[in-house]
VEXBADREN-619267 format. One record per residue: residue number from 1; residue in one letter; x, y, z of N, C-alpha, C, O in turn. Coordinates in Angstrom, 1 decimal. Layout:
% residues N
<r pos="NUM" code="A" n_X="X" n_Y="Y" n_Z="Z" ca_X="X" ca_Y="Y" ca_Z="Z" c_X="X" c_Y="Y" c_Z="Z" o_X="X" o_Y="Y" o_Z="Z"/>
...
END
This chain:
% residues 57
<r pos="1" code="X" n_X="-12.0" n_Y="46.5" n_Z="50.8" ca_X="-11.7" ca_Y="45.2" ca_Z="50.7" c_X="-12.0" c_Y="44.7" c_Z="49.4" o_X="-13.2" o_Y="44.8" o_Z="49.0"/>
<r pos="2" code="X" n_X="-11.2" n_Y="44.2" n_Z="48.6" ca_X="-11.8" ca_Y="43.5" ca_Z="47.3" c_X="-12.6" c_Y="42.1" c_Z="47.5" o_X="-12.3" o_Y="41.4" o_Z="48.5"/>
<r pos="3" code="X" n_X="-13.4" n_Y="41.8" n_Z="46.7" ca_X="-14.2" ca_Y="40.7" ca_Z="46.9" c_X="-13.3" c_Y="39.3" c_Z="47.0" o_X="-13.6" o_Y="38.4" o_Z="47.7"/>
<r pos="4" code="X" n_X="-12.3" n_Y="39.2" n_Z="46.2" ca_X="-11.2" ca_Y="38.1" ca_Z="45.9" c_X="-10.7" c_Y="38.1" c_Z="47.2" o_X="-10.6" o_Y="36.9" o_Z="47.6"/>
<r pos="5" code="X" n_X="-10.1" n_Y="39.1" n_Z="48.0" ca_X="-9.6" ca_Y="38.7" ca_Z="49.5" c_X="-10.4" c_Y="38.3" c_Z="50.1" o_X="-10.0" o_Y="37.4" o_Z="50.8"/>
<r pos="6" code="X" n_X="-11.7" n_Y="38.6" n_Z="50.3" ca_X="-12.7" ca_Y="38.2" ca_Z="51.3" c_X="-12.9" c_Y="36.8" c_Z="51.0" o_X="-13.0" o_Y="36.0" o_Z="51.9"/>
<r pos="7" code="X" n_X="-13.0" n_Y="36.4" n_Z="49.7" ca_X="-13.3" ca_Y="34.9" ca_Z="49.3" c_X="-12.0" c_Y="34.0" c_Z="49.7" o_X="-12.2" o_Y="32.9" o_Z="50.2"/>
<r pos="8" code="X" n_X="-10.9" n_Y="34.6" n_Z="49.5" ca_X="-9.5" ca_Y="33.7" ca_Z="49.9" c_X="-9.5" c_Y="33.8" c_Z="51.5" o_X="-9.1" o_Y="32.8" o_Z="52.1"/>
<r pos="9" code="X" n_X="-9.8" n_Y="34.7" n_Z="52.1" ca_X="-9.6" ca_Y="34.6" ca_Z="53.4" c_X="-10.7" c_Y="33.7" c_Z="54.2" o_X="-10.5" o_Y="33.2" o_Z="55.3"/>
<r pos="10" code="X" n_X="-12.1" n_Y="33.5" n_Z="53.5" ca_X="-13.0" ca_Y="32.8" ca_Z="54.0" c_X="-12.6" c_Y="31.2" c_Z="53.9" o_X="-12.8" o_Y="30.4" o_Z="54.8"/>
<r pos="11" code="X" n_X="-11.8" n_Y="30.9" n_Z="52.6" ca_X="-11.2" ca_Y="29.6" ca_Z="52.4" c_X="-10.3" c_Y="29.4" c_Z="53.3" o_X="-10.3" o_Y="28.4" o_Z="53.8"/>
<r pos="12" code="X" n_X="-9.2" n_Y="30.3" n_Z="53.6" ca_X="-8.4" ca_Y="29.8" ca_Z="54.4" c_X="-8.8" c_Y="29.5" c_Z="55.8" o_X="-8.3" o_Y="28.5" o_Z="56.5"/>
<r pos="13" code="X" n_X="-9.8" n_Y="30.4" n_Z="56.2" ca_X="-10.4" ca_Y="30.1" ca_Z="57.7" c_X="-11.2" c_Y="28.7" c_Z="57.7" o_X="-11.2" o_Y="27.9" o_Z="58.7"/>
<r pos="14" code="X" n_X="-11.8" n_Y="28.5" n_Z="56.5" ca_X="-12.2" ca_Y="27.0" ca_Z="56.4" c_X="-11.1" c_Y="25.8" c_Z="56.6" o_X="-11.2" o_Y="24.8" o_Z="57.2"/>
<r pos="15" code="X" n_X="-10.2" n_Y="26.2" n_Z="55.9" ca_X="-9.0" ca_Y="25.1" ca_Z="55.8" c_X="-8.6" c_Y="25.1" c_Z="57.3" o_X="-8.5" o_Y="24.0" o_Z="57.8"/>
<r pos="16" code="X" n_X="-8.3" n_Y="26.2" n_Z="58.0" ca_X="-7.9" ca_Y="26.4" ca_Z="59.3" c_X="-8.8" c_Y="25.5" c_Z="60.4" o_X="-8.3" o_Y="25.0" o_Z="61.4"/>
<r pos="17" code="X" n_X="-10.0" n_Y="25.3" n_Z="60.0" ca_X="-11.0" ca_Y="24.7" ca_Z="60.6" c_X="-11.2" c_Y="23.4" c_Z="60.2" o_X="-12.3" o_Y="22.9" o_Z="60.6"/>
<r pos="18" code="X" n_X="-10.3" n_Y="22.7" n_Z="59.5" ca_X="-10.4" ca_Y="21.5" ca_Z="59.0" c_X="-11.5" c_Y="21.0" c_Z="58.1" o_X="-11.8" o_Y="19.8" o_Z="58.0"/>
<r pos="19" code="X" n_X="-12.0" n_Y="21.9" n_Z="57.6" ca_X="-13.1" ca_Y="21.8" ca_Z="56.6" c_X="-12.6" c_Y="21.0" c_Z="55.7" o_X="-11.4" o_Y="21.2" o_Z="55.4"/>
<r pos="20" code="X" n_X="-13.2" n_Y="19.8" n_Z="54.9" ca_X="-12.5" ca_Y="19.1" ca_Z="54.1" c_X="-12.4" c_Y="19.9" c_Z="53.0" o_X="-13.2" o_Y="20.8" o_Z="53.0"/>
<r pos="21" code="X" n_X="-11.4" n_Y="19.6" n_Z="51.8" ca_X="-11.2" ca_Y="20.5" ca_Z="50.7" c_X="-12.3" c_Y="20.2" c_Z="49.7" o_X="-12.5" o_Y="21.1" o_Z="48.9"/>
<r pos="22" code="X" n_X="-13.1" n_Y="19.0" n_Z="49.6" ca_X="-14.1" ca_Y="19.1" ca_Z="48.8" c_X="-15.3" c_Y="19.9" c_Z="49.0" o_X="-16.0" o_Y="20.2" o_Z="48.1"/>
<r pos="23" code="X" n_X="-15.6" n_Y="20.2" n_Z="50.5" ca_X="-16.6" ca_Y="21.3" ca_Z="50.7" c_X="-16.1" c_Y="22.7" c_Z="50.5" o_X="-16.8" o_Y="23.6" o_Z="50.0"/>
<r pos="24" code="X" n_X="-14.8" n_Y="22.9" n_Z="50.9" ca_X="-14.3" ca_Y="24.3" ca_Z="50.3" c_X="-14.4" c_Y="24.4" c_Z="49.0" o_X="-15.0" o_Y="25.4" o_Z="48.6"/>
<r pos="25" code="X" n_X="-14.0" n_Y="23.6" n_Z="48.2" ca_X="-14.2" ca_Y="23.8" ca_Z="46.6" c_X="-15.7" c_Y="23.8" c_Z="46.4" o_X="-16.2" o_Y="24.7" o_Z="45.7"/>
<r pos="26" code="X" n_X="-16.5" n_Y="23.0" n_Z="47.0" ca_X="-17.9" ca_Y="23.5" ca_Z="46.5" c_X="-18.4" c_Y="24.8" c_Z="46.7" o_X="-19.1" o_Y="25.4" o_Z="46.0"/>
<r pos="27" code="X" n_X="-18.0" n_Y="25.2" n_Z="48.2" ca_X="-18.3" ca_Y="26.6" ca_Z="48.5" c_X="-17.7" c_Y="27.7" c_Z="47.6" o_X="-18.3" o_Y="28.7" o_Z="47.3"/>
<r pos="28" code="X" n_X="-16.6" n_Y="27.5" n_Z="47.1" ca_X="-15.6" ca_Y="28.3" ca_Z="45.9" c_X="-16.4" c_Y="28.2" c_Z="44.6" o_X="-16.5" o_Y="29.2" o_Z="43.9"/>
<r pos="29" code="X" n_X="-16.9" n_Y="27.2" n_Z="44.4" ca_X="-17.4" ca_Y="26.8" ca_Z="42.9" c_X="-16.4" c_Y="26.3" c_Z="42.1" o_X="-16.6" o_Y="26.5" o_Z="40.9"/>
<r pos="30" code="X" n_X="-15.4" n_Y="25.7" n_Z="42.6" ca_X="-14.7" ca_Y="25.0" ca_Z="41.8" c_X="-15.2" c_Y="23.5" c_Z="41.7" o_X="-15.8" o_Y="22.8" o_Z="42.6"/>
<r pos="31" code="X" n_X="-14.8" n_Y="23.2" n_Z="40.4" ca_X="-15.3" ca_Y="21.8" ca_Z="39.8" c_X="-14.2" c_Y="20.8" c_Z="40.2" o_X="-14.6" o_Y="19.6" o_Z="40.2"/>
<r pos="32" code="X" n_X="-13.0" n_Y="21.0" n_Z="40.4" ca_X="-12.0" ca_Y="20.0" ca_Z="40.5" c_X="-11.5" c_Y="20.5" c_Z="42.0" o_X="-11.3" o_Y="21.7" o_Z="42.2"/>
<r pos="33" code="X" n_X="-11.3" n_Y="19.5" n_Z="43.1" ca_X="-10.7" ca_Y="19.8" ca_Z="44.3" c_X="-9.1" c_Y="19.8" c_Z="44.0" o_X="-8.4" o_Y="20.2" o_Z="44.9"/>
<r pos="34" code="X" n_X="-8.6" n_Y="19.5" n_Z="43.0" ca_X="-7.1" ca_Y="19.9" ca_Z="42.9" c_X="-6.5" c_Y="21.1" c_Z="43.0" o_X="-5.3" o_Y="21.3" o_Z="43.4"/>
<r pos="35" code="X" n_X="-7.3" n_Y="22.1" n_Z="42.5" ca_X="-7.0" ca_Y="23.5" ca_Z="42.5" c_X="-7.2" c_Y="24.1" c_Z="43.9" o_X="-6.4" o_Y="24.8" o_Z="44.4"/>
<r pos="36" code="X" n_X="-8.3" n_Y="23.7" n_Z="44.5" ca_X="-8.3" ca_Y="24.1" ca_Z="45.9" c_X="-7.4" c_Y="23.4" c_Z="46.9" o_X="-7.1" o_Y="24.1" o_Z="47.9"/>
<r pos="37" code="X" n_X="-6.9" n_Y="22.5" n_Z="46.7" ca_X="-6.1" ca_Y="21.6" ca_Z="47.6" c_X="-4.7" c_Y="22.1" c_Z="47.6" o_X="-4.1" o_Y="22.3" o_Z="48.6"/>
<r pos="38" code="X" n_X="-4.2" n_Y="22.3" n_Z="46.2" ca_X="-3.0" ca_Y="23.1" ca_Z="46.0" c_X="-3.0" c_Y="24.5" c_Z="46.4" o_X="-1.9" o_Y="25.0" o_Z="46.7"/>
<r pos="39" code="X" n_X="-4.2" n_Y="25.2" n_Z="46.6" ca_X="-3.9" ca_Y="26.5" ca_Z="47.1" c_X="-4.1" c_Y="26.9" c_Z="48.7" o_X="-3.6" o_Y="27.9" o_Z="49.3"/>
<r pos="40" code="X" n_X="-5.0" n_Y="25.9" n_Z="49.2" ca_X="-5.8" ca_Y="25.8" ca_Z="50.5" c_X="-5.1" c_Y="24.9" c_Z="51.2" o_X="-5.0" o_Y="25.2" o_Z="52.4"/>
<r pos="41" code="X" n_X="-4.6" n_Y="23.8" n_Z="50.9" ca_X="-4.5" ca_Y="22.6" ca_Z="51.9" c_X="-3.3" c_Y="23.1" c_Z="53.0" o_X="-3.4" o_Y="22.8" o_Z="54.2"/>
<r pos="42" code="X" n_X="-2.2" n_Y="23.9" n_Z="52.5" ca_X="-1.2" ca_Y="24.4" ca_Z="53.7" c_X="-1.6" c_Y="25.3" c_Z="54.7" o_X="-0.9" o_Y="25.7" o_Z="55.5"/>
<r pos="43" code="X" n_X="-3.1" n_Y="25.5" n_Z="54.7" ca_X="-3.5" ca_Y="26.1" ca_Z="55.7" c_X="-4.0" c_Y="25.3" c_Z="56.7" o_X="-4.0" o_Y="25.8" o_Z="57.8"/>
<r pos="44" code="X" n_X="-4.5" n_Y="23.9" n_Z="56.3" ca_X="-4.8" ca_Y="23.2" ca_Z="57.3" c_X="-3.9" c_Y="22.8" c_Z="58.5" o_X="-2.7" o_Y="22.7" o_Z="58.3"/>
<r pos="45" code="X" n_X="-4.3" n_Y="22.7" n_Z="59.7" ca_X="-3.5" ca_Y="22.1" ca_Z="60.6" c_X="-2.7" c_Y="20.7" c_Z="60.5" o_X="-1.7" o_Y="20.4" o_Z="61.2"/>
<r pos="46" code="X" n_X="-3.4" n_Y="19.8" n_Z="59.4" ca_X="-3.4" ca_Y="18.7" ca_Z="59.3" c_X="-2.1" c_Y="18.6" c_Z="58.3" o_X="-1.2" o_Y="17.7" o_Z="58.4"/>
<r pos="47" code="X" n_X="-2.1" n_Y="19.7" n_Z="57.3" ca_X="-1.2" ca_Y="19.6" ca_Z="56.4" c_X="0.2" c_Y="19.2" c_Z="56.7" o_X="0.7" o_Y="20.0" o_Z="57.6"/>
<r pos="48" code="X" n_X="0.9" n_Y="18.4" n_Z="56.4" ca_X="2.3" ca_Y="18.0" ca_Z="56.4" c_X="2.7" c_Y="17.5" c_Z="58.0" o_X="3.9" o_Y="17.4" o_Z="58.4"/>
<r pos="49" code="X" n_X="1.4" n_Y="17.1" n_Z="58.6" ca_X="1.4" ca_Y="16.8" ca_Z="59.9" c_X="2.2" c_Y="15.2" c_Z="60.2" o_X="2.8" o_Y="14.9" o_Z="61.3"/>
<r pos="50" code="X" n_X="2.1" n_Y="14.4" n_Z="59.1" ca_X="2.7" ca_Y="13.3" ca_Z="59.0" c_X="4.3" c_Y="13.5" c_Z="58.8" o_X="5.1" o_Y="12.6" o_Z="59.4"/>
<r pos="51" code="X" n_X="4.7" n_Y="14.2" n_Z="58.4" ca_X="6.3" ca_Y="14.6" ca_Z="58.0" c_X="6.8" c_Y="15.2" c_Z="59.2" o_X="7.9" o_Y="15.0" o_Z="59.6"/>
<r pos="52" code="X" n_X="5.8" n_Y="16.1" n_Z="60.0" ca_X="6.4" ca_Y="16.4" ca_Z="61.2" c_X="6.4" c_Y="15.5" c_Z="62.3" o_X="7.0" o_Y="15.7" o_Z="63.4"/>
<r pos="53" code="X" n_X="5.6" n_Y="14.4" n_Z="62.1" ca_X="5.6" ca_Y="13.2" ca_Z="63.1" c_X="6.8" c_Y="12.4" c_Z="63.0" o_X="7.3" o_Y="11.8" o_Z="64.0"/>
<r pos="54" code="X" n_X="7.3" n_Y="12.4" n_Z="61.5" ca_X="8.5" ca_Y="11.6" ca_Z="61.4" c_X="9.8" c_Y="12.4" c_Z="62.2" o_X="10.9" o_Y="11.8" o_Z="62.3"/>
<r pos="55" code="X" n_X="9.6" n_Y="13.7" n_Z="62.7" ca_X="10.8" ca_Y="14.4" ca_Z="63.2" c_X="10.7" c_Y="14.3" c_Z="64.8" o_X="11.5" o_Y="14.9" o_Z="65.5"/>
<r pos="56" code="X" n_X="9.6" n_Y="13.5" n_Z="65.2" ca_X="9.6" ca_Y="13.7" ca_Z="66.8" c_X="10.3" c_Y="12.7" c_Z="67.3" o_X="10.5" o_Y="11.7" o_Z="66.7"/>
<r pos="57" code="X" n_X="10.7" n_Y="12.9" n_Z="68.6" ca_X="11.7" ca_Y="11.9" ca_Z="69.3" c_X="10.7" c_Y="11.1" c_Z="70.0" o_X="11.1" o_Y="10.1" o_Z="70.7"/>
END
């Protein structure tokens, strides 16, 4: 396994565990959380939850 894949997997697991993007960014060494959110926010269970809520009866 490549180090990049392990790093990416760790970030996905953190996002799935609802770890704040700012903490994931710090863990990955990102200076700006915008990049982190753009790549990993979609793995959070809360991502687009508001949009999905609009479709519930």
